[in-house]
PyMOL commands that place a pseudoatom at each C-alpha (Angstrom):
pseudoatom trace, name=CA, resn=MET, resi=1, chain=A, elem=C, hetatm=0, pos=[-4.691, 18.631, -46.419]
pseudoatom trace, name=CA, resn=GLY, resi=2, chain=A, elem=C, hetatm=0, pos=[-3.315, 15.485, -44.819]
pseudoatom trace, name=CA, resn=GLU, resi=3, chain=A, elem=C, hetatm=0, pos=[-3.189, 14.980, -40.954]
pseudoatom trace, name=CA, resn=GLU, resi=4, chain=A, elem=C, hetatm=0, pos=[-0.470, 16.998, -39.454]
pseudoatom trace, name=CA, resn=THR, resi=5, chain=A, elem=C, hetatm=0, pos=[1.760, 15.762, -36.499]
pseudoatom trace, name=CA, resn=GLN, resi=6, chain=A, elem=C, hetatm=0, pos=[1.671, 17.588, -33.320]
pseudoatom trace, name=CA, resn=PRO, resi=7, chain=A, elem=C, hetatm=0, pos=[4.966, 19.355, -32.664]
pseudoatom trace, name=CA, resn=ASP, resi=8, chain=A, elem=C, hetatm=0, pos=[6.210, 19.684, -28.948]
pseudoatom trace, name=CA, resn=ARG, resi=9, chain=A, elem=C, hetatm=0, pos=[3.404, 22.053, -27.894]
pseudoatom trace, name=CA, resn=PRO, resi=10, chain=A, elem=C, hetatm=0, pos=[2.702, 21.794, -24.042]
pseudoatom trace, name=CA, resn=ASP, resi=11, chain=A, elem=C, hetatm=0, pos=[0.158, 24.603, -24.489]
pseudoatom trace, name=CA, resn=ARG, resi=12, chain=A, elem=C, hetatm=0, pos=[-2.009, 22.307, -26.610]
pseudoatom trace, name=CA, resn=PRO, resi=13, chain=A, elem=C, hetatm=0, pos=[-2.915, 19.166, -24.446]
pseudoatom trace, name=CA, resn=ASP, resi=14, chain=A, elem=C, hetatm=0, pos=[-5.956, 18.313, -26.490]
pseudoatom trace, name=CA, resn=ARG, resi=15, chain=A, elem=C, hetatm=0, pos=[-3.786, 17.159, -29.402]
pseudoatom trace, name=CA, resn=PRO, resi=16, chain=A, elem=C, hetatm=0, pos=[-1.772, 14.149, -28.389]
pseudoatom trace, name=CA, resn=ASP, resi=17, chain=A, elem=C, hetatm=0, pos=[1.667, 13.769, -29.903]
pseudoatom trace, name=CA, resn=GLN, resi=18, chain=A, elem=C, hetatm=0, pos=[1.898, 11.040, -32.495]
pseudoatom trace, name=CA, resn=ARG, resi=19, chain=A, elem=C, hetatm=0, pos=[5.459, 10.141, -32.177]
pseudoatom trace, name=CA, resn=ASP, resi=20, chain=A, elem=C, hetatm=0, pos=[6.842, 7.071, -30.463]
pseudoatom trace, name=CA, resn=ARG, resi=21, chain=A, elem=C, hetatm=0, pos=[7.250, 7.781, -26.793]
pseudoatom trace, name=CA, resn=TRP, resi=22, chain=A, elem=C, hetatm=0, pos=[10.841, 6.659, -26.843]
pseudoatom trace, name=CA, resn=SER, resi=23, chain=A, elem=C, hetatm=0, pos=[11.862, 9.236, -29.537]
pseudoatom trace, name=CA, resn=ARG, resi=24, chain=A, elem=C, hetatm=0, pos=[10.290, 12.271, -27.483]
pseudoatom trace, name=CA, resn=SER, resi=25, chain=A, elem=C, hetatm=0, pos=[12.411, 14.803, -25.938]
pseudoatom trace, name=CA, resn=ASP, resi=26, chain=A, elem=C, hetatm=0, pos=[9.677, 16.272, -23.402]
pseudoatom trace, name=CA, resn=TRP, resi=27, chain=A, elem=C, hetatm=0, pos=[10.072, 13.469, -20.721]
pseudoatom trace, name=CA, resn=TRP, resi=28, chain=A, elem=C, hetatm=0, pos=[9.252, 14.493, -17.120]
pseudoatom trace, name=CA, resn=GLY, resi=29, chain=A, elem=C, hetatm=0, pos=[9.422, 12.697, -13.858]
pseudoatom trace, name=CA, resn=VAL, resi=30, chain=A, elem=C, hetatm=0, pos=[9.359, 12.689, -10.214]
pseudoatom trace, name=CA, resn=MET, resi=31, chain=A, elem=C, hetatm=0, pos=[12.915, 12.302, -8.211]
pseudoatom trace, name=CA, resn=LEU, resi=32, chain=A, elem=C, hetatm=0, pos=[12.719, 10.838, -4.654]
pseudoatom trace, name=CA, resn=ASP, resi=33, chain=A, elem=C, hetatm=0, pos=[15.739, 10.957, -2.639]
pseudoatom trace, name=CA, resn=ALA, resi=34, chain=A, elem=C, hetatm=0, pos=[16.599, 7.713, -0.686]
pseudoatom trace, name=CA, resn=PRO, resi=35, chain=A, elem=C, hetatm=0, pos=[19.319, 6.164, 1.457]
pseudoatom trace, name=CA, resn=ASP, resi=36, chain=A, elem=C, hetatm=0, pos=[18.926, 2.744, -0.470]
pseudoatom trace, name=CA, resn=VAL, resi=37, chain=A, elem=C, hetatm=0, pos=[18.148, 3.221, -4.378]
pseudoatom trace, name=CA, resn=ASP, resi=38, chain=A, elem=C, hetatm=0, pos=[17.409, -0.492, -4.578]
pseudoatom trace, name=CA, resn=VAL, resi=39, chain=A, elem=C, hetatm=0, pos=[14.910, -0.928, -1.788]
pseudoatom trace, name=CA, resn=LEU, resi=40, chain=A, elem=C, hetatm=0, pos=[12.738, 1.961, -2.983]
pseudoatom trace, name=CA, resn=ALA, resi=41, chain=A, elem=C, hetatm=0, pos=[13.030, 1.113, -6.595]
pseudoatom trace, name=CA, resn=GLN, resi=42, chain=A, elem=C, hetatm=0, pos=[11.844, -2.403, -5.897]
pseudoatom trace, name=CA, resn=PHE, resi=43, chain=A, elem=C, hetatm=0, pos=[9.184, -1.349, -3.776]
pseudoatom trace, name=CA, resn=TYR, resi=44, chain=A, elem=C, hetatm=0, pos=[7.481, 1.176, -6.250]
pseudoatom trace, name=CA, resn=SER, resi=45, chain=A, elem=C, hetatm=0, pos=[8.048, -1.392, -9.192]
pseudoatom trace, name=CA, resn=ARG, resi=46, chain=A, elem=C, hetatm=0, pos=[6.151, -4.158, -7.086]
pseudoatom trace, name=CA, resn=LEU, resi=47, chain=A, elem=C, hetatm=0, pos=[3.540, -1.637, -5.855]
pseudoatom trace, name=CA, resn=ARG, resi=48, chain=A, elem=C, hetatm=0, pos=[2.633, -0.124, -9.246]
pseudoatom trace, name=CA, resn=GLY, resi=49, chain=A, elem=C, hetatm=0, pos=[3.811, -2.843, -11.638]
pseudoatom trace, name=CA, resn=TRP, resi=50, chain=A, elem=C, hetatm=0, pos=[6.349, -0.487, -13.408]
pseudoatom trace, name=CA, resn=PRO, resi=51, chain=A, elem=C, hetatm=0, pos=[9.516, -2.168, -14.697]
pseudoatom trace, name=CA, resn=ILE, resi=52, chain=A, elem=C, hetatm=0, pos=[12.723, -0.710, -13.625]
pseudoatom trace, name=CA, resn=TRP, resi=53, chain=A, elem=C, hetatm=0, pos=[14.177, 0.960, -16.687]
pseudoatom trace, name=CA, resn=SER, resi=54, chain=A, elem=C, hetatm=0, pos=[17.599, 1.557, -15.382]
pseudoatom trace, name=CA, resn=GLN, resi=55, chain=A, elem=C, hetatm=0, pos=[19.316, 1.174, -12.073]
pseudoatom trace, name=CA, resn=GLY, resi=56, chain=A, elem=C, hetatm=0, pos=[22.723, 1.828, -10.645]
pseudoatom trace, name=CA, resn=ASP, resi=57, chain=A, elem=C, hetatm=0, pos=[24.300, 2.604, -7.160]
pseudoatom trace, name=CA, resn=ASP, resi=58, chain=A, elem=C, hetatm=0, pos=[23.520, 6.355, -7.410]
pseudoatom trace, name=CA, resn=GLY, resi=59, chain=A, elem=C, hetatm=0, pos=[19.913, 6.056, -8.942]
pseudoatom trace, name=CA, resn=ALA, resi=60, chain=A, elem=C, hetatm=0, pos=[17.149, 4.380, -10.825]
pseudoatom trace, name=CA, resn=ALA, resi=61, chain=A, elem=C, hetatm=0, pos=[14.341, 5.177, -13.060]
pseudoatom trace, name=CA, resn=LEU, resi=62, chain=A, elem=C, hetatm=0, pos=[10.941, 3.393, -13.329]
pseudoatom trace, name=CA, resn=ASP, resi=63, chain=A, elem=C, hetatm=0, pos=[9.077, 3.170, -16.480]
pseudoatom trace, name=CA, resn=LEU, resi=64, chain=A, elem=C, hetatm=0, pos=[5.360, 4.079, -16.005]
pseudoatom trace, name=CA, resn=GLY, resi=65, chain=A, elem=C, hetatm=0, pos=[4.560, 2.505, -19.347]
pseudoatom trace, name=CA, resn=GLU, resi=66, chain=A, elem=C, hetatm=0, pos=[2.657, 5.318, -20.946]
pseudoatom trace, name=CA, resn=GLY, resi=67, chain=A, elem=C, hetatm=0, pos=[3.178, 8.705, -21.997]
pseudoatom trace, name=CA, resn=VAL, resi=68, chain=A, elem=C, hetatm=0, pos=[6.547, 10.248, -21.123]
pseudoatom trace, name=CA, resn=ALA, resi=69, chain=A, elem=C, hetatm=0, pos=[6.570, 10.267, -17.441]
pseudoatom trace, name=CA, resn=TYR, resi=70, chain=A, elem=C, hetatm=0, pos=[8.901, 8.272, -15.099]
pseudoatom trace, name=CA, resn=LEU, resi=71, chain=A, elem=C, hetatm=0, pos=[9.602, 8.012, -11.410]
pseudoatom trace, name=CA, resn=ALA, resi=72, chain=A, elem=C, hetatm=0, pos=[13.316, 8.096, -10.345]
pseudoatom trace, name=CA, resn=ILE, resi=73, chain=A, elem=C, hetatm=0, pos=[14.957, 7.355, -7.269]
pseudoatom trace, name=CA, resn=GLN, resi=74, chain=A, elem=C, hetatm=0, pos=[18.254, 9.175, -6.259]
pseudoatom trace, name=CA, resn=HIS, resi=75, chain=A, elem=C, hetatm=0, pos=[20.778, 7.991, -3.702]
pseudoatom trace, name=CA, resn=ASN, resi=76, chain=A, elem=C, hetatm=0, pos=[21.105, 10.540, -0.948]
pseudoatom trace, name=CA, resn=PRO, resi=77, chain=A, elem=C, hetatm=0, pos=[23.580, 9.512, 1.969]
pseudoatom trace, name=CA, resn=ASP, resi=78, chain=A, elem=C, hetatm=0, pos=[22.262, 12.473, 3.935]
pseudoatom trace, name=CA, resn=TYR, resi=79, chain=A, elem=C, hetatm=0, pos=[18.512, 11.848, 3.409]
pseudoatom trace, name=CA, resn=VAL, resi=80, chain=A, elem=C, hetatm=0, pos=[16.348, 12.584, 6.370]
pseudoatom trace, name=CA, resn=ARG, resi=81, chain=A, elem=C, hetatm=0, pos=[13.086, 10.751, 6.724]
pseudoatom trace, name=CA, resn=PRO, resi=82, chain=A, elem=C, hetatm=0, pos=[10.136, 12.938, 6.866]
pseudoatom trace, name=CA, resn=VAL, resi=83, chain=A, elem=C, hetatm=0, pos=[7.589, 13.046, 9.662]
pseudoatom trace, name=CA, resn=TRP, resi=84, chain=A, elem=C, hetatm=0, pos=[3.866, 12.131, 9.393]
pseudoatom trace, name=CA, resn=PRO, resi=85, chain=A, elem=C, hetatm=0, pos=[1.937, 13.831, 10.251]
pseudoatom trace, name=CA, resn=ALA, resi=86, chain=A, elem=C, hetatm=0, pos=[3.898, 17.127, 10.088]
pseudoatom trace, name=CA, resn=ALA, resi=87, chain=A, elem=C, hetatm=0, pos=[5.427, 18.446, 13.255]
pseudoatom trace, name=CA, resn=PRO, resi=88, chain=A, elem=C, hetatm=0, pos=[7.055, 21.914, 13.849]
pseudoatom trace, name=CA, resn=GLY, resi=89, chain=A, elem=C, hetatm=0, pos=[10.953, 21.531, 13.729]
pseudoatom trace, name=CA, resn=SER, resi=90, chain=A, elem=C, hetatm=0, pos=[10.823, 17.983, 12.091]
pseudoatom trace, name=CA, resn=GLN, resi=91, chain=A, elem=C, hetatm=0, pos=[11.736, 17.164, 8.356]
pseudoatom trace, name=CA, resn=GLN, resi=92, chain=A, elem=C, hetatm=0, pos=[8.648, 17.980, 6.427]
pseudoatom trace, name=CA, resn=MET, resi=93, chain=A, elem=C, hetatm=0, pos=[7.577, 15.833, 3.433]
pseudoatom trace, name=CA, resn=MET, resi=94, chain=A, elem=C, hetatm=0, pos=[8.336, 17.821, 0.086]
pseudoatom trace, name=CA, resn=LEU, resi=95, chain=A, elem=C, hetatm=0, pos=[5.810, 16.034, -1.825]
pseudoatom trace, name=CA, resn=HIS, resi=96, chain=A, elem=C, hetatm=0, pos=[3.795, 12.885, -1.832]
pseudoatom trace, name=CA, resn=LEU, resi=97, chain=A, elem=C, hetatm=0, pos=[2.430, 10.520, -4.516]
pseudoatom trace, name=CA, resn=ASP, resi=98, chain=A, elem=C, hetatm=0, pos=[-1.321, 9.731, -5.121]
pseudoatom trace, name=CA, resn=PHE, resi=99, chain=A, elem=C, hetatm=0, pos=[-2.463, 6.600, -6.391]
pseudoatom trace, name=CA, resn=GLN, resi=100, chain=A, elem=C, hetatm=0, pos=[-6.129, 5.737, -7.313]
pseudoatom trace, name=CA, resn=VAL, resi=101, chain=A, elem=C, hetatm=0, pos=[-7.189, 2.331, -6.473]
pseudoatom trace, name=CA, resn=THR, resi=102, chain=A, elem=C, hetatm=0, pos=[-10.477, 0.293, -6.918]
pseudoatom trace, name=CA, resn=ASP, resi=103, chain=A, elem=C, hetatm=0, pos=[-10.251, -1.566, -3.694]
pseudoatom trace, name=CA, resn=LEU, resi=104, chain=A, elem=C, hetatm=0, pos=[-8.718, 0.373, -0.871]
pseudoatom trace, name=CA, resn=GLU, resi=105, chain=A, elem=C, hetatm=0, pos=[-8.603, -2.402, 1.690]
pseudoatom trace, name=CA, resn=ALA, resi=106, chain=A, elem=C, hetatm=0, pos=[-6.886, -4.741, -0.609]
pseudoatom trace, name=CA, resn=ALA, resi=107, chain=A, elem=C, hetatm=0, pos=[-4.531, -2.020, -1.992]
pseudoatom trace, name=CA, resn=VAL, resi=108, chain=A, elem=C, hetatm=0, pos=[-3.495, -1.085, 1.425]
pseudoatom trace, name=CA, resn=ALA, resi=109, chain=A, elem=C, hetatm=0, pos=[-2.803, -4.903, 2.523]
pseudoatom trace, name=CA, resn=ARG, resi=110, chain=A, elem=C, hetatm=0, pos=[-0.694, -5.401, -0.634]
pseudoatom trace, name=CA, resn=ALA, resi=111, chain=A, elem=C, hetatm=0, pos=[1.410, -2.168, 0.200]
pseudoatom trace, name=CA, resn=LEU, resi=112, chain=A, elem=C, hetatm=0, pos=[1.904, -3.176, 3.670]
pseudoatom trace, name=CA, resn=GLU, resi=113, chain=A, elem=C, hetatm=0, pos=[3.157, -6.696, 2.406]
pseudoatom trace, name=CA, resn=LEU, resi=114, chain=A, elem=C, hetatm=0, pos=[5.667, -4.975, 0.178]
pseudoatom trace, name=CA, resn=GLY, resi=115, chain=A, elem=C, hetatm=0, pos=[7.044, -2.945, 3.007]
pseudoatom trace, name=CA, resn=ALA, resi=116, chain=A, elem=C, hetatm=0, pos=[4.911, 0.153, 3.493]
pseudoatom trace, name=CA, resn=GLU, resi=117, chain=A, elem=C, hetatm=0, pos=[3.930, 1.552, 7.022]
pseudoatom trace, name=CA, resn=LEU, resi=118, chain=A, elem=C, hetatm=0, pos=[0.429, 2.641, 7.749]
pseudoatom trace, name=CA, resn=PRO, resi=119, chain=A, elem=C, hetatm=0, pos=[0.671, 5.634, 10.131]
pseudoatom trace, name=CA, resn=GLU, resi=120, chain=A, elem=C, hetatm=0, pos=[-2.020, 6.000, 12.919]
pseudoatom trace, name=CA, resn=HIS, resi=121, chain=A, elem=C, hetatm=0, pos=[-2.984, 9.351, 11.448]
pseudoatom trace, name=CA, resn=GLN, resi=122, chain=A, elem=C, hetatm=0, pos=[-5.555, 9.168, 8.815]
pseudoatom trace, name=CA, resn=PRO, resi=123, chain=A, elem=C, hetatm=0, pos=[-7.014, 12.255, 7.562]
pseudoatom trace, name=CA, resn=GLN, resi=124, chain=A, elem=C, hetatm=0, pos=[-9.905, 11.127, 5.447]
pseudoatom trace, name=CA, resn=GLU, resi=125, chain=A, elem=C, hetatm=0, pos=[-12.102, 7.849, 5.121]
pseudoatom trace, name=CA, resn=ASP, resi=126, chain=A, elem=C, hetatm=0, pos=[-11.649, 7.256, 1.460]
pseudoatom trace, name=CA, resn=VAL, resi=127, chain=A, elem=C, hetatm=0, pos=[-7.759, 7.870, 1.466]
pseudoatom trace, name=CA, resn=ARG, resi=128, chain=A, elem=C, hetatm=0, pos=[-4.916, 6.016, 3.249]
pseudoatom trace, name=CA, resn=VAL, resi=129, chain=A, elem=C, hetatm=0, pos=[-1.713, 7.712, 3.850]
pseudoatom trace, name=CA, resn=LEU, resi=130, chain=A, elem=C, hetatm=0, pos=[1.209, 5.095, 3.894]
pseudoatom trace, name=CA, resn=LEU, resi=131, chain=A, elem=C, hetatm=0, pos=[4.931, 5.504, 4.262]
pseudoatom trace, name=CA, resn=ASP, resi=132, chain=A, elem=C, hetatm=0, pos=[7.141, 3.883, 1.647]
pseudoatom trace, name=CA, resn=PRO, resi=133, chain=A, elem=C, hetatm=0, pos=[10.309, 2.025, 2.912]
pseudoatom trace, name=CA, resn=ALA, resi=134, chain=A, elem=C, hetatm=0, pos=[12.377, 5.493, 2.931]
pseudoatom trace, name=CA, resn=GLY, resi=135, chain=A, elem=C, hetatm=0, pos=[9.480, 7.182, 4.667]
pseudoatom trace, name=CA, resn=HIS, resi=136, chain=A, elem=C, hetatm=0, pos=[7.908, 9.134, 1.904]
pseudoatom trace, name=CA, resn=PRO, resi=137, chain=A, elem=C, hetatm=0, pos=[4.198, 9.555, 2.513]
pseudoatom trace, name=CA, resn=PHE, resi=138, chain=A, elem=C, hetatm=0, pos=[2.046, 8.361, -0.452]
pseudoatom trace, name=CA, resn=CYS, resi=139, chain=A, elem=C, hetatm=0, pos=[-1.750, 8.022, -0.606]
pseudoatom trace, name=CA, resn=LEU, resi=140, chain=A, elem=C, hetatm=0, pos=[-4.076, 5.371, -1.856]
pseudoatom trace, name=CA, resn=TYR, resi=141, chain=A, elem=C, hetatm=0, pos=[-7.530, 6.458, -2.638]
pseudoatom trace, name=CA, resn=THR, resi=142, chain=A, elem=C, hetatm=0, pos=[-10.826, 5.554, -4.167]
for i in range(1, 142): cmd.bond("trace and resi %d" % i, "trace and resi %d" % (i + 1))
show_as sticks, trace
zoom trace
C-alpha cells in the first residue's frame, strides 16, 4: 500500500497533515480586541516577526508562518483595558499569550522598545509579564 494522506482528524495529532497549509480548512487563532487595530497589529508583527496577512479598519490577521494558526486583532471601540495584577471590581484579563525566549533580558528590552510596558508586579524569576500597547498581559519566559 502507498502512503495515505491524513484527513482532518484532530484526534490524531501524531500524524501531521500533508496538505499545503493554505488549502486547509482547520485554521484556528486567537482574537484580541483593541481600540487601535494598526498599533496592536504592528506591535505583534515586530515583536514576533509575523507578517500581517490582512488588515483593515475593523481588524487584522497575522500569519504565524507555520501550521494553521493565526493571531487576529479586532477593533472594539468599547474596549476596556485589563488591570494587572488583577483587582476586584476591575476589568480582568480574559487570556494572555506566552512566548518562550532564549535571552529573557534582551527580549524584555526589545518588547519595551516596541511599546510594551513592564508592570512592577512580576510573579516569577524566569518569566516577565508585560503589557502590550492595548494593555493585554503577555509573558516572556525561558
